[in-house]
N, C-alpha and C positions, 0 to 999 in steps of 0.2 A: 387562468385561476392558479396562477401563483403569486403570491403576495406581497408585497413590499415589507421591506424591514433593513436593518441593519448587519452590519459583521459582527459577529463579538471577536476581541472586546474593543471595538472603536465607540462603542455607544450602551446606550441601554433601551429597553422595552419593555414588552411584557414577557414575565417570565417564562420559563419553559424549564420543568422539572425534570430533572433527571430519572424520575420514576415513570415518567411519560416515555421512554426509550427502552421498558424492557416489553420480553414476551416471553413465554413459557416454552422450552425448546427442550424434546426428548435425547437425553445425551447420544442413544444411538445414531443420530442424523448429522451427528459432527463428525466430516469426511478425517477419515487417517490416513488414509494414503494416495496418491493420483492416480487416475485411470493413466491405463497406457498410451491410450490413444485420445489425445487433447481434446477434440472436439465432437468427441462422441460424450462431453458433458451434457445436461438438461438444460433448457432455457426457459424461461417463465417469462412471457411477454407483457407488460403491463403497459395498456393506454392510459395515462392520464387524464383523459379529458371525458372518459365515458368510465374507467373505473375495470373495462373488458380484461380480461386475461387469457393467452393461450397457453399451451404446453407445446414445445419445440425440440429440436437438439440443437445444440451450439452450431453444428454443420450447417441448417438453416440461417445463422443470422443475417448474412447477404441478402436475402430474400427480403427483409427489411428497410434495406441502404436503395440508398436513389445515386443515381449519377451523378448529382448534381452535390452530393453533402462530401463530407469530409471527416474522416474516422481522423480521431486524435491519440495516438500511442503513447506511453511512457517507456523510452528507454533502457531508464536506470537498470543498473546491473547488481542483483544480490551479490555480494561478498559472501564466501564462506566463512563467518565471522564467528563461530564456535569453534574455542579450543580448549585444551588442558595443559596446565602450568603444574610444578611440584613444588613445594616448599624442600628447602636442604633438609627438614626434618622426617623427610616423605609423604608429608600430607598433600593430598590431591586439591587441586583448586580448578575448578570449569570457572572459564572464561568466556565473556562473548564481547566481542571489538566493538567498539562505537564510532568515533571517528578519529583521523590522524588528524592533529594539529598544524605541526611540523615534521620534516622526517626524523625520525625517532621518538616522536614525542607521542602517545595514544590517550584518548580515553576511555576506558573498558571497565565492565562491570565482571566483578570476581565474586564467586560465591564465596562467603566467608569472610569478605575484604576487611572485617572490622577485625581479625586476628593478625592480621598482618602488621609491621611495623614500619615506619616510615625508613624507606631506606633497605629494607628486606629485597633480596632477591630469589628470582622465581625463574624455572628453568620451562622451557615450553618444550610439552612432550613432542619428538617427532619433526625437531629441528634444530639446528643448532644456536638459537637465540634466547637471550637472555633478559628477564621483565626488571627492573628495578622500580618499588612501590614510592612515587616522587610524594604523596598527599592524596587525603582524601576527601570528595568531593562531595554534592548534594547529590540525592536519590539513590547511593549506593555506590557513585561512578567513581572510579578510582584513576590520576593520572599518572602514567607509570613512563619509564624510558626503556626503549627495547635498543639493545647491542646484540650483532653490529644494526646499523638504525637502516634497513631495507626499506623499501618500499611497503606499506601495510599491504598492499596487493598481491604483491610479491609471495608476503611471508604467509596471510592467509590460505593464499591457493596451495602451498605446498603443506599447511599442517592443519587446515580449517576445516569445518564441516558446514552443512546450511543451517543458518538460522530458525528451524521452525519453531511455530509461534510454541507455546507451554498447552495447548489444549490437543494436538498430538502427541500422544503418548504411544510410546513404544518401549518394549520389553526385550532386552538382552542384544546383543549386535548382531546384526542384519546387513550380509556386505549388498547384496543385491537390493537391497530397499534402499541403501544408502546410496546407491549407483542411481536408481531412480530418482530419489531424491536431488542429487546432483543436478539432471538432466531436467527433472520437471518443474523443481520449485524454481524456474528461471523461464523469462519470457523468451520466444525464438528471435525476436529481435531487439531484446537486450544488448549492448554495447558498452555503456560507461557505468563503469564501479563504482558503488557508492550505497548502496541500500543495505539496510539491517534484517531488510523485512521485504518479501513480493510484493509488487505489486497485482495482486493476485488476478484481477479480472482477466489482465491477459494471458494467464496461462491456458486460456483456452483457444488459443488464435494456433494455427499451423501456418509454416509456409507455405502449403498449398491451398488453403484457404484467403490467406491474404494477397497471393496472387490471383485466385479468381474476383475477390473483392475488386483490385486494383485495374483487372480486365475490363469492368464491368463499367469502368468509367469512375468510381469514385475514387475521391482523394484520398491521399493518408498523408499524416502530418506527425510530427514526432517533438513531444516535449522532453525535459528533464525532470525528475524530482527526485532526489535521494530519499528515501524513505526512513525514519527514525524511528526508532520505538516508542515518542511520543504518540504518534499517529494511532497506536494500540492502546496506548494508556486507560486502564478504566475513569470513568468522569466519578469522580468521590465526592464532588461538591451538591449538595442538594440543588441549587439553580445552574443549568448550564451555562451560565454568562461568567460566573464563576472560573470556572474551569480555565486552566492557562497549558496553552499547546507548546510544545519545543517546536523551536522552529528548525525548520528542513531547506536544504539548498534547491533553487529550482533555475529553470534557462529555456528560455526559447529563442532561437537563431534567428537569424533575417531572411532566410529561407523559408523554415517553416510557419514565420509569422504569415507573410507575403501568402504563401497556401492557403492558410486560416482564411486570411482577411478576402482575400480574392475571392475564396467560397459564398462568405456572409455577405458580399458584393454581389452576386449572383443571384442572391435566395435562397442559397442551399443551406442544410442543415449542418450543425457543427455536432458529431458523435465523439461524446468523448468515453475511451474505454478507462475506466476506475476512477476514483475517486481523487487519488492521484493528479490527473489530469485535469479535472475539476477544479483543484484549487489553485493549480500553475493558471488557468484560463481566467481564472475571478480573480486571482490576484492583481494578474496584469491589469484587467479593464477596472479593479476595486476604484472610488469616487469620481469615476467617469472619463478615467484615460481611457486612452484609445489601445486597439490590440496593437503591441508593436513589440518589437525585439527586445528583451529584458533578462536580466540573470540578478540573483540575489535570495535573499533568505526570507520565508514567509513563515507565517503561527496564523494563519487565515484561520478560522473556527466560523462553520458555517450551518447555523440550524433554522428552525421554522420560526416566524416565516422570513423569506428569504427573496429577494427576486436576481433570478440570475439572467445576468448579461451577453456571457460568450457560450453558453453550450444547451442546445437544444433538445437532446438525445443522450442517454446515459447505459454503458454496458457496465454492469458491477456485478460481486458476489453477493452473498446473503451475511449479512455484518453479525456481529457480537451483540448481545444486549446492553443495553448501559451505555453504548459506544458513541464518536464524536462520529465515525464513518456511517452510523445508522442514523445519527441527527442529519446529516447532509444529505441523504439518499430522502429522508423525511420531507426535508426542506425543496428537495426537487420534486417530489409529488403528492408531498399531503402523508401526514400523519396515518389516516385511516386509511388510506389508499394501499400505504406500503405496510402497516397492519393484517389488513386482509387479505393483501397478498403474499403474507408469509405463513398466515395461518394454511392459506389454500395450499402453500408449497412443504407446509409440513403434513397436511394433510396426505398430498400426492406422493411423500415421502423421497424430498427432493435431498441431496446433500448438502450441509452447512459449511459456510467457514470457507479458510484458504485455499484448500484442496474440494472443495466442493462445487456444486451449479452454478448455475448463472441465470442473471436477469437482465432483462432491454427494457427499459423505462423508455416511451416513444410521446 
């Protein structure tokens, strides 16, 4: 049932309207806080061949996995990327770390950056570090120099907080909730720092659930894709093909590539955990290339219609209307199937977005 097409922006084909990616969501279904027990989330199971829907708990996800399958996880770790800086005038400047270009050279988003002069210095709250504004870049980004030039992960672990998405709205300071965010807005298998947003499909796994899956014989492989803000950037173009994705760093090493390839050769299914894992695998096999170790930058944009070559099943969260993430899921299961499943999830009062419930598409 998966149709053939191209991956934008590598070609043109039938137009897909961004308006086709929208649905109506009651605001009270946007999850505002994590569950204390990760695998207590609900799980909507969608069978894409028939459209049949089941309602389960995420703790039951292993019932749908076979010993011959391979579960593919994104082990990228979220950087506590939000910080506060102060101008010499006493003005407060909230900031968001984006990337480290080289030791001491950062790219950041700064609230009110337009007021900053080149060469102006900002003091980071909670530490001895000073930022100097070097120049303004596109999309509100700034290039800054940090002194002393300590590694970004060391600075942010000391002064930063988790970069929760803007639809999670909190009033006042809640130390206990901040502690819960620090623990729960991170997968239990995260190891390599680099993401400024969580690969949220993996948030539902516990170490016990993963151990049970492995003990049943299902292989587990890992990829890396450092999630950037571009993944969640709203699509503003009327035609999705005209949307420009930001590049994100990915890696698949030899050991994990071998595990995935062995599963495929034996007739097992590749079960991707999250759209980030999908994007890594489909980038690697693009244009008929074999699944092999590879690293680099990807700006792959997947939308209907599209033929998947590396993924057979998908575990994912419920995504924002009008997003490229929703477009990818529609490409995997069909637009009408996904909209029907989303309407069912709304009727059943599922929790949506980053801290929300999950979907398994078979």
